[in-house]
C-alpha positions in Angstrom: -12.3 -14.5 -11.3 -14.4 -17.8 -9.6 -13.0 -19.6 -6.4 -14.1 -23.1 -8.0 -11.8 -25.0 -9.3 -11.9 -27.7 -12.1 -11.8 -31.5 -11.2 -8.5 -31.9 -13.0 -6.7 -28.9 -10.4 -8.6 -30.8 -7.2 -7.6 -34.5 -7.9 -3.6 -32.7 -8.8 -3.9 -32.3 -4.9 -3.0 -35.3 -3.8 -0.3 -35.9 -6.8 1.3 -32.3 -6.1 1.7 -33.0 -2.7 3.2 -36.3 -3.1 5.5 -34.9 -5.8 6.6 -32.0 -2.9 6.9 -33.7 -0.4 9.1 -36.3 -1.1 12.0 -33.1 -1.6 10.6 -30.7 0.8 12.6 -29.4 3.8 10.9 -29.1 6.6 9.6 -25.7 7.6 11.3 -25.5 11.0 14.9 -26.2 8.8 14.1 -23.2 6.0 12.2 -20.7 8.2 11.1 -19.4 11.6 7.7 -19.7 12.7 6.5 -16.5 14.7 3.6 -14.8 16.0 2.4 -11.6 14.3 2.6 -8.4 16.3 3.2 -9.7 19.8 7.0 -8.8 20.3 7.0 -5.8 17.3 7.8 -2.6 18.8 5.4 -0.9 16.0 2.7 -3.5 16.6 -0.9 -1.6 16.0 -3.0 -1.2 19.2 -6.3 -1.9 17.3 -7.4 -2.1 14.4 -7.4 0.7 11.9 -11.0 -0.4 10.9 -14.0 -3.0 12.5 -12.5 -5.7 13.5 -13.6 -9.0 12.6 -14.3 -11.5 15.8 -15.7 -13.9 13.4 -13.2 -15.3 12.2 -11.2 -18.0 14.3 -8.5 -21.0 13.5 -5.0 -20.9 12.6 -4.4 -18.3 9.3 -0.7 -20.0 8.3 1.3 -16.6 6.4 4.5 -17.4 4.7 6.8 -14.0 3.9 10.2 -13.2 2.5 12.4 -10.4 3.6 11.2 -8.1 0.9 10.6 -4.4 1.2 6.3 -4.2 0.9 3.4 -4.1 1.9 3.5 -7.9 3.4 5.9 -7.0 5.7 4.6 -4.0 6.9 1.3 -5.9 7.6 3.5 -8.6 10.0 5.6 -5.7 12.1 2.4 -3.5 12.8 0.3 -6.6 13.5 -2.7 -5.9 11.7 -4.0 -9.2 10.7 -3.9 -9.9 14.9 -5.7 -6.8 15.8 -8.7 -7.2 12.7 -9.1 -10.8 13.1 -8.5 -10.6 17.3 -10.4 -14.8 17.5 -7.8 -16.0 14.3 -4.4 -18.4 15.0 -2.0 -15.8 12.7 0.9 -17.6 12.6 4.2 -16.1 10.2 6.7 -17.9 8.7 10.3 -16.8 7.0 11.1 -18.3 3.8 14.7 -17.6 2.5 13.0 -17.7 -1.2 10.0 -18.3 -3.2 11.0 -22.1 -4.6 10.7 -22.5 -0.3 7.1 -20.9 -0.1 6.2 -23.5 -3.0 7.7 -26.7 -1.3 5.8 -25.8 1.8 2.1 -25.3 -0.6 3.2 -28.7 -1.7 3.5 -30.0 1.8 0.4 -28.7 3.4 1.7 -26.6 5.5 0.9 -22.5 4.5 -2.6 -21.0 3.7 -1.1 -17.7 1.9 2.7 -17.1 0.9 4.8 -14.6 -1.2 6.6 -15.8 -3.9 8.1 -14.5 -7.3 6.5 -14.9 -10.7 8.3 -17.5 -11.6 7.7 -19.8 -8.6 4.4 -19.0 -9.1 4.3 -20.3 -12.5 6.3 -23.7 -11.3 3.4 -24.1 -8.6 0.6 -24.1 -11.4 2.7 -26.1 -14.2 3.3 -29.5 -14.5 4.7 -31.5 -12.3 3.5 -29.8 -9.6 0.3 -29.0 -10.8 -0.6 -27.5 -6.9 -3.8 -26.0 -6.2 -2.8 -22.2 -5.3 -4.2 -18.8 -7.0 -2.5 -15.9 -7.1 -4.4 -13.6 -4.7 -2.0 -9.9 -5.0 0.1 -8.5 -6.5 2.9 -7.3 -3.9 4.8 -5.6 -6.0 5.6 -4.8 -9.7 9.7 -5.7 -9.7 12.3 -3.5 -11.3 15.8 -1.9 -10.4 15.5 -3.4 -7.0 16.7 -6.8 -8.7 19.4 -6.5 -10.3 22.6 -8.1 -12.2 25.6 -6.6 -9.8 29.7 -7.7 -10.8 32.5 -7.3 -9.4 34.5 -4.2 -9.5 37.1 -4.9 -12.4 35.0 -8.5 -13.4 33.0 -7.3 -16.7 31.1 -3.9 -17.5 28.4 -5.6 -19.3 26.6 -9.2 -19.7 28.8 -10.6 -22.6 32.2 -10.0 -20.2 30.9 -12.2 -17.7 31.3 -15.4 -20.2 32.9 -18.2 -18.5 32.5 -16.8 -14.9 30.6 -16.8 -12.0 26.8 -15.6 -11.9 25.3 -16.6 -8.2 21.4 -16.5 -8.0 18.1 -18.5 -6.4 17.7 -20.5 -9.3 13.7 -20.6 -10.0 13.3 -17.1 -8.2 12.3 -13.8 -10.4 16.2 -12.9 -10.4 17.1 -16.1 -11.9 14.1 -15.9 -14.5 15.5 -12.2 -15.4 19.1 -13.6 -15.7 18.3 -16.3 -18.2 16.3 -13.6 -20.1 18.9 -11.1 -20.3 20.8 -13.7 -21.5 18.8 -14.8 -24.5 17.9 -11.0 -24.9 21.5 -10.7 -25.4 21.9 -13.7 -27.9 23.9 -15.7 -25.7 23.8 -18.7 -24.6 23.1 -19.7 -21.3 25.6 -22.8 -21.0 28.3 -20.1 -21.5 28.4 -18.7 -18.2 29.0 -21.0 -14.7 25.5 -20.2 -13.1 25.5 -21.3 -9.5 22.1 -21.5 -7.2 22.5 -19.5 -4.4 20.0 -18.3 -1.6 20.3 -14.8 -0.4 21.7 -15.3 2.5 25.1 -17.2 0.9 25.5 -14.9 -1.9 27.0 -11.6 0.2 29.5 -13.9 2.1 30.3 -15.4 -1.1 31.2 -12.3 -2.9 33.3 -11.2 0.1 35.3 -14.0 -0.3 35.8 -13.6 -3.7 34.3 -17.1 -4.8 31.3 -15.4 -7.2 31.7 -12.9 -9.9 28.4 -11.6 -10.6 25.0 -11.7 -8.9 21.4 -11.4 -10.3 19.8 -10.7 -6.4 17.3 -8.3 -4.6 17.6 -6.4 -1.8 18.8 -6.3 1.2 21.8 -8.2 0.0 21.9 -6.0 -3.2 22.8 -2.9 -1.5 25.0 -4.9 0.3 26.6 -5.6 -2.3 27.0 -2.4 -4.3 28.5 -1.2 -0.9 31.0 -3.3 -1.6 32.1 -1.9 -4.2 29.8 -3.8 -6.7 28.4 -2.6 -10.6 24.5 -2.8 -11.5 24.8 -3.5 -15.2 21.6 -4.8 -15.6 18.4 -4.4 -14.2 14.9 -6.4 -14.1 13.4 -3.1 -15.1 15.6 -3.8 -18.0 14.1 -6.9 -18.8 10.7 -5.7 -18.4 10.7 -3.5 -20.6 12.3 -6.3 -23.0 8.6 -7.7 -22.1 9.4 -10.0 -19.6 8.1 -8.6 -16.2 8.3 -10.2 -13.0 6.2 -9.6 -9.6 6.6 -10.4 -6.3 2.8 -12.0 -5.9 1.0 -14.2 -3.5 -0.5 -17.0 -3.9 -2.9 -18.8 -1.6 -3.9 -22.5 -1.1 -7.5 -22.4 -3.8 -9.3 -24.8 -0.5 -8.7 -22.1 2.0 -9.9 -19.1 -0.3 -13.4 -21.2 -0.8 -13.6 -22.0 2.9 -12.2 -18.7 4.5 -13.4 -15.7 2.6 -13.7 -13.6 5.2 -10.3 -14.1 6.3 -9.1 -13.6 2.5 -10.8 -10.2 2.7 -9.0 -9.1 5.9 -5.7 -10.1 4.7 -6.3 -8.4 1.5 -7.6 -5.1 3.3 -4.6 -5.1 5.4 -2.4 -5.6 2.2 -4.0 -2.7 0.7 -3.8 -0.5 3.8 0.5 -1.2 3.6 0.4 -0.2 0.0 -1.3 3.4 1.3 0.7 3.3 3.9 3.9 3.3 1.7 2.6 6.0 -0.5 1.2 8.6 2.0 3.6 8.1 4.6 6.9 6.4 3.1 9.2 7.5 6.4 6.6 5.4 9.2 6.7 2.4 6.0 10.1 2.6 5.8 10.0 1.8 10.0 8.5 -1.3 9.6 10.8 -2.7 6.6 13.4 -1.9 8.4 12.6 -4.0 11.5 11.7 -6.6 9.4 14.2 -6.9 6.4 17.0 -6.0 9.2 18.0 -2.8 7.8 18.3 1.3 8.3 15.0 3.2 7.8 16.8 5.5 5.5 17.9 2.1 3.5 14.6 1.0 3.5 13.3 4.0 1.9 15.8 4.1 -1.0 14.9 0.1 -1.5 11.3 1.8 -2.2 12.5 3.4 -5.1 12.8 -0.5 -7.0 9.4 -1.3 -6.6 5.9 -0.5 -8.5 3.6 -0.6 -5.3 -0.1 -1.3 -6.3 -3.2 -0.5 -4.6 -6.1 -2.7 -4.9 -7.9 -0.5 -7.1 -5.2 -0.6 -10.0 -4.4 -4.1 -9.5 -7.9 -5.6 -10.1 -7.6 -3.6 -13.4 -7.1 -5.2 -16.9 -3.0 -5.1 -16.6 -2.9 -7.1 -13.5 -5.1 -9.7 -11.5 -7.7 -8.4 -13.8 -6.0 -10.1 -16.7 -2.9 -9.6 -18.2 -1.0 -11.6 -14.7 -2.7 -14.6 -16.3 -1.0 -13.9 -20.1 2.7 -12.9 -18.1 2.1 -16.4 -16.1 1.4 -18.1 -19.1 4.7 -16.2 -20.8 6.5 -17.4 -18.2 5.4 -20.8 -18.6 6.9 -20.9 -22.5 10.1 -19.4 -21.2 10.7 -21.8 -18.2 10.0 -24.9 -20.2 13.1 -24.2 -22.1 14.9 -24.0 -19.9 13.6 -27.3 -18.4 12.8 -25.4 -15.4 9.3 -26.7 -15.8 7.6 -30.4 -17.5 5.1 -29.0 -19.6 3.8 -26.0 -20.2 -0.3 -25.6 -19.4 -3.1 -24.4 -21.8 -2.9 -20.3 -21.1 -6.6 -21.0 -19.7 -4.8 -22.6 -16.6 -2.8 -19.7 -16.2 -5.6 -17.5 -16.3 -7.9 -19.8 -14.1 -5.1 -19.4 -11.5 -5.3 -15.8 -11.2 -8.1 -14.6 -8.8 -9.1 -11.1 -8.0 -11.7 -12.1 -5.4 -10.0 -10.7 -2.6 -8.4 -7.4 -3.7 -11.6 -6.8 -5.1 -13.6 -6.8 -1.9 -10.3 -4.7 -0.6 -11.4 -1.8 -3.6 -14.7 -1.9 -2.7 -14.1 -0.5 0.6 
């Protein structure tokens, strides 16, 4: 994959920023900006490999409370240790839609989004100058449709009832896909746009009948008697997989190769920790996500984590991911989620395997 961009995508930067900035909430309203490893009890005392002192300047990272390698890198202070002269800035966001808004406003360099928000970022009217550079996880049962006890036993039983999900998220995409695959009409359901932190209290009050959501909210709803009736693993098996991805500003990638390589290497280190020492990995996830260590370990089961060598293969950054994004765009267009589907090559060009390849080559 190349780091360069066509003149068309370059020209869209100002237009896309203006479009998003018109509706952008400030990052201080959406997220808290925190230092990387300074406040973390489990912060790394030294870089696991030779630190790179040549990287300077800010690296603005947007994370979400998702149990994957990104929060492990943050909790352990890996980037702070491995790039000691850089100014590593972490900001917490509630959803991928908020992360995309922040990119449109020019306030992030790298951020975690679901595959649906990533597709929106590459599609009209946004057409943001970003690239997918990492697959944080392949989403499985960690995102699921959970219903109130007695409300329904299947999707058809929820017709006319309220289903909460964050609009524009991978969970929303999976919900709409499940409805379509069942031959049903989304208009027959009362879909409610709600962020994860809003869903739990609404559920407790009985304001919603069901929710398609991810952990830790999912586990909380199940602990309160909710019943899982469908999962994102089901929609993936039906041909519509979803992912948690990292997108990065294309200009930042081009100008900061060493920083991107170190970032990818840190992410790969975290994936290996999940695989080789899940107890230690779960300790970091517990700190960042706000669950117990045992709960964090259980949440790992709902995802598939890929190391760098797997990511650059033909099923992911090395090929098929661009096709998956294109298929997602076609579906989002049917749901009025984007203005138009770009040519398939746009989504292929929006995937950059360079940083992951550098980590794989280590």
